[in-house]
All heavy atoms as an XYZ file, in Angstrom:
881
protein
N     -18.761     44.146    105.658
C     -18.862     42.742    105.988
C     -19.635     42.030    104.897
O     -20.287     42.674    104.052
C     -19.512     42.565    107.344
O     -20.848     42.973    107.298
N     -19.611     40.689    104.864
C     -20.305     39.948    103.816
C     -21.802     40.258    103.735
O     -22.403     40.162    102.652
C     -20.064     38.511    104.177
C     -18.811     38.523    104.984
C     -18.821     39.847    105.729
N     -22.415     40.650    104.843
C     -23.865     40.912    104.813
C     -24.174     42.381    104.409
O     -25.307     42.788    104.481
C     -24.483     40.609    106.179
C     -23.960     41.481    107.276
O     -23.163     42.377    107.055
N     -24.381     41.190    108.495
N     -23.144     43.113    103.988
C     -23.376     44.471    103.516
C     -23.367     45.555    104.567
O     -23.503     46.734    104.258
N     -23.212     45.195    105.839
C     -23.175     46.210    106.899
C     -21.793     46.799    106.997
O     -20.775     46.123    106.816
C     -23.560     45.585    108.243
C     -25.028     45.170    108.269
C     -25.421     44.710    109.635
C     -26.877     44.323    109.619
N     -27.360     43.995    110.961
N     -21.755     48.095    107.245
C     -20.461     48.769    107.421
C     -20.666     49.931    108.382
O     -21.771     50.359    108.650
C     -19.926     49.288    106.076
C     -20.853     50.186    105.374
N     -20.890     51.541    105.624
C     -21.842     49.965    104.464
C     -21.821     52.102    104.868
N     -22.404     51.163    104.164
N     -19.574     50.417    108.899
C     -19.678     51.508    109.852
C     -18.335     51.946    110.365
O     -17.289     51.589    109.790
N     -18.366     52.644    111.458
C     -17.155     53.184    112.055
C     -17.080     52.711    113.525
O     -18.091     52.758    114.235
C     -17.224     54.725    112.042
C     -16.027     55.484    112.546
C     -14.863     55.289    111.577
C     -16.375     56.948    112.713
N     -15.908     52.273    113.916
C     -15.663     51.826    115.297
C     -14.720     52.861    115.930
O     -13.720     53.216    115.341
C     -15.028     50.443    115.344
C     -14.703     50.056    116.767
C     -15.948     49.419    114.693
N     -15.053     53.302    117.131
C     -14.208     54.223    117.874
C     -13.551     53.443    119.016
O     -14.208     52.672    119.723
C     -15.045     55.388    118.461
C     -14.178     56.318    119.256
C     -15.763     56.125    117.354
N     -12.267     53.640    119.187
C     -11.566     53.018    120.296
C     -12.201     53.477    121.624
O     -12.650     54.610    121.740
C     -10.095     53.370    120.281
N     -12.259     52.590    122.592
C     -12.934     52.897    123.847
C     -12.039     53.606    124.864
O     -12.485     53.921    125.948
C     -13.480     51.613    124.461
C     -14.590     50.974    123.594
S     -15.904     52.117    123.123
C     -16.688     52.420    124.700
N     -10.790     53.871    124.476
C      -9.905     54.627    125.308
C      -9.007     55.462    124.405
O      -8.830     55.168    123.242
C      -9.056     53.730    126.205
C      -8.061     52.889    125.412
C      -7.301     51.918    126.292
O      -7.908     51.245    127.137
N      -6.020     51.822    126.099
N      -8.415     56.518    124.988
C      -7.464     57.331    124.248
C      -6.201     56.518    124.031
O      -5.809     55.701    124.874
C      -7.100     58.606    125.010
C      -8.258     59.584    125.056
O      -9.248     59.385    124.341
O      -8.176     60.591    125.828
N      -5.519     56.801    122.934
C      -4.266     56.127    122.614
C      -3.044     56.906    123.111
O      -1.932     56.406    123.035
C      -4.130     55.833    121.133
C      -4.924     54.598    120.694
C      -6.392     54.704    120.952
O      -7.056     55.592    120.447
N      -6.916     53.816    121.783
N      -3.267     58.109    123.598
C      -2.172     58.888    124.129
C      -2.302     60.355    123.826
O      -3.326     60.840    123.348
N      -1.212     61.059    124.118
C      -1.136     62.507    124.008
C       0.185     62.777    123.264
O       1.254     62.396    123.736
C      -1.122     63.073    125.408
C      -1.111     64.578    125.536
C      -2.271     65.305    125.231
C       0.004     65.234    125.993
C      -2.267     66.673    125.380
C       0.006     66.621    126.135
C      -1.145     67.334    125.841
O      -1.147     68.688    125.983
N       0.096     63.438    122.109
C       1.323     63.600    121.323
C       1.188     64.758    120.335
O       0.106     65.354    120.173
C       1.594     62.316    120.531
O       0.656     62.184    119.467
N       2.312     65.007    119.646
C       2.285     65.896    118.501
C       1.599     65.143    117.364
O       1.545     63.903    117.372
C       3.719     66.278    118.102
C       4.457     67.099    119.119
C       5.866     67.383    118.655
C       6.622     68.158    119.724
N       8.018     68.433    119.297
N       1.142     65.885    116.352
C       0.368     65.279    115.284
C       1.151     64.205    114.533
O       0.647     63.112    114.258
C      -0.104     66.355    114.324
C      -1.080     65.900    113.289
C      -2.406     65.612    113.485
C      -0.833     65.664    111.899
N      -3.002     65.230    112.312
C      -2.049     65.245    111.318
C       0.295     65.768    111.097
C      -2.160     64.937    109.956
C       0.176     65.477    109.740
C      -1.033     65.058    109.199
N       2.425     64.479    114.231
C       3.217     63.514    113.454
C       3.547     62.248    114.249
O       3.878     61.221    113.690
C       4.529     64.134    112.987
C       4.335     65.142    111.869
N       3.869     64.779    110.622
C       4.500     66.470    111.815
C       3.793     65.836    109.865
N       4.135     66.880    110.568
N       3.448     62.300    115.582
C       3.706     61.136    116.428
C       2.431     60.319    116.724
O       2.526     59.219    117.267
C       4.350     61.608    117.734
C       5.675     62.307    117.513
C       6.144     63.098    118.733
O       5.371     63.265    119.692
O       7.299     63.553    118.688
N       1.298     60.856    116.375
C       0.034     60.184    116.700
C      -0.101     58.828    116.038
O      -0.634     57.890    116.628
C      -1.146     61.089    116.305
N       0.401     58.669    114.812
C       0.314     57.395    114.114
C       1.078     56.308    114.867
O       0.642     55.144    114.886
C       0.833     57.521    112.680
C      -0.021     58.427    111.851
N      -1.221     58.060    111.350
C       0.181     59.715    111.472
C      -1.759     59.073    110.666
N      -0.915     60.091    110.726
N       2.190     56.648    115.489
C       2.953     55.680    116.265
C       2.120     55.188    117.454
O       2.179     54.036    117.816
C       4.260     56.280    116.740
C       5.220     56.574    115.599
O       5.114     55.918    114.549
O       6.083     57.449    115.777
N       1.363     56.105    118.064
C       0.527     55.686    119.192
C      -0.559     54.705    118.754
O      -0.886     53.766    119.471
C      -0.124     56.930    119.839
C       0.790     57.899    120.522
C       0.007     59.110    120.994
C       1.502     57.265    121.693
N      -1.119     54.924    117.572
C      -2.170     54.060    117.071
C      -1.693     52.657    116.750
O      -2.412     51.695    116.899
C      -2.835     54.667    115.803
C      -3.447     56.060    115.955
C      -4.086     56.478    114.664
C      -4.445     56.084    117.097
N      -0.439     52.565    116.271
C       0.076     51.271    115.866
C       0.641     50.462    116.991
O       0.987     49.263    116.845
C       1.163     51.442    114.774
O       2.244     52.166    115.279
N       0.695     51.010    118.204
C       1.217     50.327    119.374
C       0.037     49.623    120.081
O      -0.819     50.280    120.669
C       1.910     51.306    120.294
C       2.564     50.670    121.482
O       2.227     49.552    121.859
N       3.480     51.376    122.098
N       0.030     48.296    120.055
C      -1.084     47.534    120.629
C      -1.299     47.815    122.111
O      -2.413     47.731    122.608
C      -0.860     46.052    120.390
N      -0.237     48.190    122.822
C      -0.375     48.423    124.267
C      -1.183     49.715    124.558
O      -1.581     49.944    125.695
C       0.985     48.516    124.945
O       1.710     49.652    124.481
N      -1.464     50.512    123.521
C      -2.290     51.717    123.695
C      -3.769     51.477    123.431
O      -4.544     52.410    123.407
C      -1.778     52.834    122.766
C      -0.430     53.327    123.165
O      -0.050     53.320    124.306
N       0.355     53.774    122.189
N      -4.150     50.204    123.268
C      -5.530     49.829    123.010
C      -6.030     48.897    124.099
O      -5.249     48.201    124.731
C      -5.669     49.123    121.637
C      -5.344     50.036    120.484
N      -6.281     50.874    119.920
C      -4.199     50.248    119.805
C      -5.743     51.561    118.946
N      -4.462     51.191    118.848
N      -7.338     48.853    124.263
C      -7.923     47.894    125.209
C      -7.832     46.499    124.622
O      -7.379     46.304    123.498
C      -9.346     48.284    125.574
C     -10.308     48.240    124.417
O      -9.986     47.699    123.368
O     -11.419     48.775    124.590
N      -8.265     45.504    125.372
C      -8.127     44.103    124.952
C      -8.783     43.841    123.584
O      -8.220     43.112    122.759
C      -8.748     43.177    126.013
N      -9.946     44.430    123.338
C     -10.617     44.225    122.060
C      -9.896     44.968    120.932
O      -9.780     44.453    119.836
C     -12.080     44.694    122.124
C     -12.917     43.837    123.071
O     -12.652     42.654    123.175
O     -13.849     44.408    123.684
N      -9.392     46.155    121.209
C      -8.734     46.943    120.207
C      -7.404     46.393    119.743
O      -6.973     46.631    118.631
N      -6.725     45.632    120.609
C      -5.425     45.072    120.269
C      -5.497     44.076    119.127
O      -4.495     43.799    118.492
C      -4.827     44.355    121.496
C      -4.402     45.296    122.585
C      -3.855     44.527    123.768
C      -3.512     45.534    124.876
N      -2.901     44.922    126.014
N      -6.673     43.565    118.850
C      -6.851     42.562    117.794
C      -6.777     43.152    116.406
O      -6.682     42.413    115.433
C      -8.207     41.866    117.970
C      -8.337     41.099    119.270
C      -9.688     40.454    119.414
O     -10.338     40.133    118.372
O     -10.154     40.279    120.555
N      -6.808     44.477    116.277
C      -6.888     45.096    114.951
C      -5.643     45.969    114.702
O      -5.085     46.554    115.619
C      -8.148     45.968    114.856
C      -9.399     45.182    115.074
C     -10.021     45.171    116.312
C      -9.945     44.433    114.030
C     -11.168     44.433    116.520
C     -11.084     43.684    114.237
C     -11.715     43.691    115.487
N      -5.267     46.047    113.454
C      -4.093     46.843    113.065
C      -4.427     47.957    112.084
O      -3.532     48.612    111.557
C      -2.997     45.940    112.483
O      -3.515     45.312    111.302
N      -5.710     48.182    111.870
C      -6.118     49.212    110.890
C      -6.694     50.475    111.525
O      -7.473     51.197    110.940
C      -7.132     48.635    109.896
C      -8.374     48.036    110.553
O      -8.379     47.860    111.790
O      -9.348     47.801    109.825
N      -6.259     50.787    112.759
C      -6.671     51.979    113.418
C      -6.069     53.203    112.722
O      -4.956     53.131    112.202
C      -6.224     51.983    114.887
C      -6.903     50.938    115.723
C      -6.361     49.784    116.179
C      -8.245     50.968    116.188
N      -7.269     49.101    116.915
C      -8.431     49.784    116.945
C      -9.306     51.850    116.079
C      -9.634     49.484    117.566
C     -10.498     51.563    116.673
C     -10.655     50.388    117.420
N      -6.794     54.305    112.742
C      -6.303     55.540    112.098
C      -6.819     56.751    112.886
O      -7.715     56.617    113.732
C      -6.715     55.615    110.652
C      -8.231     55.598    110.459
C      -8.591     55.679    108.999
N     -10.040     55.550    108.802
C     -10.947     56.468    109.053
N     -10.613     57.631    109.529
N     -12.226     56.220    108.837
N      -6.269     57.924    112.574
C      -6.728     59.182    113.176
C      -8.050     59.538    112.483
O      -8.167     59.453    111.261
C      -5.688     60.299    112.965
C      -4.388     59.938    113.659
C      -6.231     61.636    113.498
C      -3.247     60.909    113.366
N      -9.056     59.953    113.259
C     -10.352     60.272    112.640
C     -10.308     61.545    111.788
O      -9.477     62.435    112.002
C     -11.256     60.475    113.829
C     -10.390     60.746    114.975
C      -9.062     60.083    114.682
N     -11.215     61.606    110.818
C     -11.383     62.816    110.056
C     -12.073     63.869    110.890
O     -12.589     63.572    111.992
C     -12.255     62.556    108.790
O     -13.568     62.199    109.232
C     -11.649     61.450    107.909
N     -12.148     65.056    110.394
C     -12.836     66.170    111.072
C     -14.320     65.780    111.296
O     -14.879     65.980    112.352
C     -12.693     67.416    110.205
C     -13.336     68.645    110.734
C     -13.169     69.771    109.769
C     -14.107     70.899    110.088
N     -14.208     71.884    109.027
N     -14.940     65.234    110.276
C     -16.339     64.808    110.364
C     -16.518     63.700    111.409
O     -17.468     63.700    112.194
C     -16.842     64.337    109.028
C     -18.290     63.854    109.061
C     -18.757     63.376    107.668
N     -20.060     62.799    107.749
C     -20.331     61.536    108.110
N     -19.352     60.715    108.443
N     -21.555     61.090    108.165
N     -15.591     62.726    111.403
C     -15.686     61.606    112.364
C     -15.522     62.087    113.798
O     -16.183     61.572    114.710
C     -14.654     60.539    112.002
C     -14.992     59.812    110.723
C     -13.868     58.991    110.156
O     -12.687     59.203    110.567
O     -14.137     58.148    109.295
N     -14.639     63.072    113.991
C     -14.498     63.642    115.350
C     -15.817     64.279    115.793
O     -16.213     64.172    116.959
C     -13.398     64.703    115.364
C     -11.995     64.211    115.605
C     -11.002     65.376    115.474
C     -11.830     63.546    116.938
N     -16.504     64.935    114.881
C     -17.768     65.539    115.237
C     -18.802     64.471    115.565
O     -19.627     64.638    116.468
C     -18.265     66.477    114.117
C     -19.293     67.437    114.642
O     -18.999     68.184    115.598
N     -20.475     67.448    114.077
N     -18.779     63.354    114.850
C     -19.676     62.239    115.189
C     -19.359     61.712    116.571
O     -20.262     61.359    117.338
C     -19.552     61.103    114.155
C     -20.091     61.418    112.754
C     -19.730     60.314    111.792
C     -21.606     61.584    112.819
N     -18.065     61.646    116.907
C     -17.680     61.212    118.262
C     -18.215     62.165    119.305
O     -18.719     61.718    120.355
C     -16.142     61.115    118.366
C     -15.583     59.947    117.570
S     -13.796     59.999    117.356
C     -13.196     60.084    119.014
N     -18.155     63.461    119.018
C     -18.698     64.461    119.958
C     -20.208     64.221    120.115
O     -20.703     64.234    121.246
C     -18.412     65.887    119.454
C     -19.146     66.906    120.256
C     -18.727     67.200    121.558
C     -20.271     67.556    119.769
C     -19.428     68.123    122.343
C     -20.955     68.476    120.536
C     -20.520     68.743    121.818
O     -21.229     69.653    122.575
N     -20.919     64.030    119.021
C     -22.380     63.823    119.081
C     -22.730     62.585    119.868
O     -23.807     62.496    120.465
C     -22.972     63.770    117.679
C     -22.939     65.097    116.951
C     -23.329     65.012    115.502
O     -23.574     63.885    114.990
O     -23.400     66.081    114.843
N     -21.845     61.596    119.862
C     -22.094     60.303    120.574
C     -21.237     60.192    121.830
O     -20.975     59.081    122.314
C     -21.816     59.137    119.637
C     -22.739     59.081    118.443
C     -24.168     58.901    118.819
O     -24.495     58.127    119.711
N     -25.069     59.628    118.201
N     -20.762     61.320    122.372
C     -19.804     61.288    123.481
C     -20.338     60.552    124.714
O     -19.540     59.959    125.444
C     -19.344     62.700    123.826
C     -20.407     63.596    124.395
C     -19.937     65.057    124.426
N     -20.995     65.954    124.866
C     -21.980     66.400    124.111
N     -22.082     65.996    122.864
N     -22.899     67.216    124.594
N     -21.642     60.586    124.945
C     -22.164     59.861    126.089
C     -22.017     58.370    125.933
O     -21.796     57.638    126.905
C     -23.650     60.228    126.291
N     -22.077     57.879    124.705
C     -21.926     56.459    124.430
C     -20.461     56.079    124.344
O     -20.039     55.064    124.883
C     -22.619     56.083    123.092
O     -23.999     56.468    123.177
C     -22.511     54.601    122.794
N     -19.673     56.893    123.615
C     -18.241     56.567    123.429
C     -17.487     56.777    124.725
O     -16.796     55.876    125.194
C     -17.657     57.454    122.322
C     -16.168     57.217    122.183
C     -18.382     57.217    120.987
N     -17.595     57.951    125.315
C     -17.027     58.266    126.605
C     -15.526     58.097    126.779
O     -14.790     57.907    125.825
N     -15.106     58.200    128.032
C     -13.712     58.042    128.445
C     -12.752     59.050    127.796
O     -11.603     58.749    127.599
C     -13.210     56.626    128.187
C     -14.014     55.609    128.983
O     -14.367     55.839    130.123
N     -14.289     54.509    128.360
N     -13.256     60.223    127.458
C     -12.353     61.226    126.904
C     -11.556     61.858    128.025
O     -12.098     62.318    129.006
C     -13.157     62.282    126.127
C     -13.855     61.746    124.934
C     -15.227     61.675    124.875
C     -13.123     61.242    123.848
C     -15.883     61.158    123.778
C     -13.763     60.701    122.755
C     -15.162     60.650    122.725
N     -10.238     61.850    127.850
C      -9.330     62.305    128.905
C      -9.033     63.788    128.868
O      -8.540     64.338    129.812
C      -8.018     61.531    128.814
C      -8.259     60.038    128.813
C      -7.409     59.325    129.818
O      -6.542     59.939    130.409
O      -7.669     58.162    130.002
N      -9.271     64.403    127.749
C      -8.897     65.798    127.562
C      -9.950     66.478    126.676
O     -10.945     65.880    126.328
C      -7.511     65.861    126.905
O      -7.095     67.187    126.787
N      -9.673     67.718    126.359
C     -10.633     68.417    125.526
C     -10.296     68.318    124.028
O     -11.144     67.926    123.252
C     -10.752     69.897    125.960
C      -9.416     70.582    126.198
O      -8.362     69.933    125.945
O      -9.432     71.728    126.609
N      -9.079     68.606    123.611
C      -8.774     68.657    122.188
C      -8.183     67.325    121.678
O      -7.288     66.768    122.286
C      -7.820     69.801    121.871
C      -8.547     71.123    121.896
C      -8.440     71.951    123.019
C      -9.337     71.514    120.850
C      -9.109     73.173    123.044
C     -10.036     72.720    120.883
C      -9.897     73.533    121.973
O     -10.586     74.726    122.028
N      -8.702     66.920    120.506
C      -8.270     65.670    119.848
C      -7.890     65.959    118.406
O      -8.552     66.747    117.713
C      -9.392     64.649    119.886
C      -9.544     64.036    121.265
C     -10.191     64.737    122.268
C      -9.054     62.783    121.550
C     -10.306     64.207    123.528
C      -9.168     62.235    122.805
C      -9.787     62.948    123.798
O      -9.910     62.439    125.049
N      -6.812     65.310    117.948
C      -6.330     65.457    116.573
C      -7.315     64.900    115.568
O      -7.907     63.842    115.781
C      -5.018     64.720    116.370
C      -3.825     65.285    117.013
C      -3.013     64.645    117.914
C      -3.261     66.596    116.831
N      -1.977     65.486    118.282
C      -2.116     66.683    117.639
C      -3.618     67.687    116.057
C      -1.322     67.827    117.679
C      -2.842     68.821    116.116
C      -1.699     68.882    116.921
N      -7.452     65.602    114.419
C      -8.075     65.015    113.251
C      -6.971     64.689    112.262
O      -5.826     65.079    112.429
C      -9.077     66.004    112.604
O      -8.396     66.914    111.766
N      -7.322     63.982    111.217
C      -6.359     63.655    110.174
C      -6.210     64.752    109.150
O      -5.340     64.656    108.270
C      -6.784     62.355    109.475
O      -8.065     62.538    108.868
N      -6.991     65.808    109.269
C      -7.040     66.858    108.253
C      -6.167     68.048    108.592
O      -6.395     68.751    109.586
C      -8.478     67.336    108.045
C      -8.702     68.411    106.984
C      -8.355     67.857    105.601
C     -10.144     68.869    107.037
N      -5.160     68.304    107.764
C      -4.336     69.484    107.931
C      -5.102     70.679    107.369
O      -5.750     70.574    106.337
C      -3.002     69.319    107.208
C      -2.063     68.367    107.915
C      -0.779     68.143    107.131
C       0.112     69.335    107.228
N       1.425     69.122    106.603
N      -5.010     71.798    108.062
C      -5.652     73.043    107.605
C      -4.734     73.796    106.661
O      -5.160     74.434    105.713
C      -6.017     73.919    108.826
C      -6.615     75.216    108.473
C      -7.943     75.285    107.995
C      -5.907     76.393    108.577
C      -8.512     76.490    107.652
C      -6.466     77.599    108.258
C      -7.763     77.657    107.786
N      -3.451     73.752    106.965
C      -2.445     74.418    106.152
C      -1.125     73.664    106.342
O      -1.109     72.600    106.932
C      -2.277     75.890    106.585
O      -1.722     75.962    107.881
N      -0.056     74.259    105.894
C       1.245     73.628    106.004
C       1.610     73.291    107.470
O       2.202     72.291    107.750
C       2.326     74.503    105.377
C       3.700     73.898    105.420
C       4.044     72.886    104.563
C       4.612     74.371    106.328
C       5.315     72.302    104.618
C       5.881     73.817    106.388
C       6.236     72.786    105.524
N       1.213     74.183    108.386
C       1.641     74.058    109.782
C       0.515     73.798    110.766
O       0.822     73.651    111.958
C       2.368     75.333    110.201
O       3.473     75.610    109.388
N      -0.735     73.774    110.321
C      -1.833     73.673    111.248
C      -2.760     72.533    110.900
O      -2.911     72.185    109.743
C      -2.602     74.983    111.305
C      -1.791     76.128    111.860
C      -1.095     76.954    111.014
C      -1.719     76.338    113.219
C      -0.305     77.992    111.510
C      -0.953     77.382    113.734
C      -0.251     78.202    112.881
N      -3.414     71.981    111.956
C      -4.296     70.842    111.805
C      -5.633     71.143    112.451
O      -5.711     71.846    113.449
C      -3.663     69.611    112.483
C      -4.572     68.392    112.412
C      -2.321     69.287    111.900
N      -6.705     70.581    111.904
C      -8.021     70.684    112.540
C      -8.050     69.799    113.781
O      -7.571     68.654    113.751
C      -9.133     70.188    111.607
C      -9.510     71.228    110.578
C      -9.079     71.289    109.281
C     -10.398     72.294    110.732
N      -9.659     72.331    108.626
C     -10.463     73.006    109.505
C     -11.170     72.788    111.801
C     -11.269     74.120    109.317
C     -11.944     73.896    111.613
C     -11.999     74.543    110.392
N      -8.604     70.325    114.845
C      -8.815     69.571    116.082
C     -10.263     69.777    116.522
O     -10.927     70.683    116.033
C      -7.853     69.996    117.222
C      -6.412     69.733    116.856
C      -8.090     71.453    117.590
N     -10.713     68.906    117.415
C     -12.064     69.119    117.972
C     -11.995     68.979    119.476
O     -11.303     68.110    120.033
C     -13.045     68.087    117.429
C     -14.437     68.287    118.064
C     -15.551     68.073    117.076
O     -15.347     67.741    115.921
N     -16.765     68.263    117.536
N     -12.707     69.895    120.121
C     -12.882     69.840    121.565
C     -14.049     68.916    121.833
O     -15.178     69.221    121.477
C     -13.147     71.261    122.101
C     -13.244     71.294    123.596
O     -13.824     70.411    124.234
N     -12.673     72.339    124.193
N     -13.780     67.782    122.452
C     -14.837     66.795    122.674
C     -15.609     67.060    123.969
O     -16.497     66.312    124.322
C     -14.279     65.368    122.642
C     -13.780     64.961    121.254
C     -13.248     63.535    121.266
C     -14.881     65.074    120.205
N     -15.293     68.164    124.660
C     -16.092     68.563    125.790
C     -17.181     69.540    125.389
O     -18.272     69.514    125.921
C     -15.229     69.200    126.896
C     -14.353     68.225    127.632
C     -13.292     68.702    128.358
C     -14.570     66.865    127.595
C     -12.465     67.828    129.060
C     -13.750     65.982    128.264
C     -12.696     66.458    128.999
N     -16.901     70.459    124.418
C     -17.890     71.456    124.035
C     -18.239     71.456    122.535
O     -19.080     72.202    122.094
C     -17.443     72.857    124.466
C     -16.216     73.329    123.722
O     -15.875     72.877    122.624
N     -15.521     74.322    124.310
N     -17.575     70.628    121.709
C     -17.906     70.490    120.305
C     -17.219     71.446    119.366
O     -17.369     71.322    118.153
N     -16.455     72.420    119.881
C     -15.778     73.358    118.997
C     -14.712     72.665    118.152
O     -13.943     71.859    118.662
C     -15.120     74.462    119.814
C     -16.131     75.384    120.449
O     -17.272     75.511    120.000
N     -15.716     76.052    121.495
N     -14.663     73.055    116.864
C     -13.595     72.628    115.960
C     -12.717     73.829    115.712
O     -13.229     74.917    115.453
C     -14.147     72.044    114.666
C     -14.844     70.742    114.865
C     -15.248     70.093    113.533
O     -15.501     70.749    112.569
N     -15.274     68.770    113.538
N     -11.416     73.614    115.744
C     -10.440     74.714    115.532
C      -9.419     74.302    114.499
O      -9.014     73.145    114.425
C      -9.711     75.074    116.831
C     -10.658     75.552    117.897
O     -11.470     76.413    117.616
N     -10.551     75.005    119.082
N      -8.959     75.292    113.728
C      -7.936     75.021    112.728
C      -6.628     75.736    113.042
O      -5.745     75.779    112.193
C      -8.435     75.487    111.358
O      -8.698     76.895    111.411
N      -6.508     76.262    114.247
C      -5.298     77.039    114.565
C      -4.351     76.316    115.499
O      -3.611     76.923    116.248
C      -5.709     78.399    115.156
C      -6.541     78.277    116.448
O      -6.931     77.132    116.784
O      -6.772     79.281    117.082
N      -4.360     74.987    115.463
C      -3.470     74.216    116.339
C      -2.284     73.758    115.529
O      -2.412     73.082    114.483
C      -4.210     73.018    116.960
C      -3.281     72.203    117.826
C      -5.397     73.524    117.813
N      -1.112     74.120    115.961
C       0.133     73.824    115.266
C       0.465     72.337    115.290
O       0.146     71.641    116.257
C       1.258     74.629    115.915
O       2.503     74.173    115.481
N       1.143     71.881    114.251
C       1.620     70.498    114.193
C       2.536     70.138    115.356
O       2.690     68.989    115.698
C       2.369     70.248    112.886
C       1.562     70.245    111.597
C       2.461     70.266    110.406
C       0.651     69.052    111.573
N       3.148     71.174    115.946
C       4.081     70.920    117.056
C       3.404     70.975    118.434
O       4.038     70.774    119.431
C       5.242     71.949    117.018
O       4.704     73.259    117.104
C       6.029     71.790    115.709
N       2.118     71.261    118.464
C       1.344     71.241    119.704
C       1.077     69.792    120.100
O       1.234     68.868    119.315
C       0.024     71.968    119.526
O       0.232     73.310    119.215
N       0.586     69.624    121.316
C       0.197     68.313    121.803
C      -1.333     68.235    121.944
O      -1.932     69.159    122.481
C       0.838     68.012    123.155
C       2.291     67.623    123.051
C       3.279     68.595    122.869
C       2.680     66.299    123.121
C       4.610     68.242    122.780
C       4.018     65.930    123.029
C       4.962     66.921    122.841
O       6.293     66.548    122.748
N      -1.926     67.150    121.481
C      -3.357     66.895    121.666
C      -3.526     65.409    121.926
O      -2.618     64.588    121.687
C      -4.138     67.265    120.419
S      -4.332     69.021    120.161
N      -4.684     65.047    122.369
C      -4.985     63.620    122.573
C      -5.313     62.930    121.262
O      -5.668     63.595    120.279
C      -6.158     63.447    123.572
C      -5.671     63.387    124.975
O      -4.694     64.036    125.341
N      -6.352     62.624    125.777
N      -5.201     61.636    121.274
C      -5.443     60.812    120.099
C      -6.456     59.744    120.473
O      -6.315     59.028    121.461
C      -4.157     60.088    119.626
C      -4.408     59.275    118.409
C      -3.041     61.123    119.365
N      -7.534     59.679    119.657
C      -8.531     58.598    119.800
C      -8.706     57.970    118.441
O      -9.073     58.625    117.464
C      -9.854     59.147    120.309
C     -10.967     58.119    120.467
C     -10.743     57.104    121.592
N     -10.827     57.687    122.898
C     -11.891     57.642    123.693
N     -12.969     57.024    123.284
N     -11.846     58.213    124.868
N      -8.463     56.700    118.331
C      -8.452     55.981    117.067
C      -9.839     55.588    116.593
O     -10.762     55.401    117.389
C      -7.576     54.740    117.184
N      -9.946     55.452    115.281
C     -11.170     54.912    114.636
C     -10.747     53.882    113.617
O      -9.612     53.845    113.181
C     -12.017     55.998    113.983
C     -12.551     57.017    114.969
C     -11.274     56.706    112.858
N     -11.667     53.034    113.251
C     -11.462     52.078    112.169
C     -12.788     51.778    111.511
O     -13.864     51.880    112.146
C     -10.792     50.793    112.650
C     -11.516     50.042    113.719
C     -10.806     48.773    114.184
N     -10.774     47.779    113.118
C     -11.770     46.943    112.862
N     -12.890     46.972    113.582
N     -11.679     46.064    111.906
N     -12.744     51.457    110.239
C     -13.967     51.144    109.500
C     -14.186     49.650    109.506
O     -13.255     48.870    109.644
C     -13.841     51.648    108.065
N     -15.436     49.236    109.379
C     -15.745     47.807    109.205
C     -16.762     47.667    108.096
O     -17.405     48.603    107.686
C     -16.214     47.153    110.487
C     -17.581     47.566    110.949
C     -18.682     46.832    110.544
C     -17.768     48.686    111.729
C     -19.974     47.211    110.977
C     -19.042     49.060    112.150
C     -20.139     48.330    111.779
């Protein structure tokens, strides 16, 4: 922002449950965001580090519907890093064809 402040905003609700390649479509659909979130079009899948920050702040962020959430980081050709937001575990053995929840983030 003009005053030099910056940070990360986490959506206050999940955007859905999908395969990794379909997660971006969920983020770009305004009906998958709350009233405040619909105003923005720069939502994205969080990085592995950002998912861990969400886990650390889970009491504040809240409203997690499931345990595993997609990160934007692929581990290999067929696998993606995910994080369990109930217990904090990060795993790299989840296939691109699996289903996980999606929670969007955006920078400001």
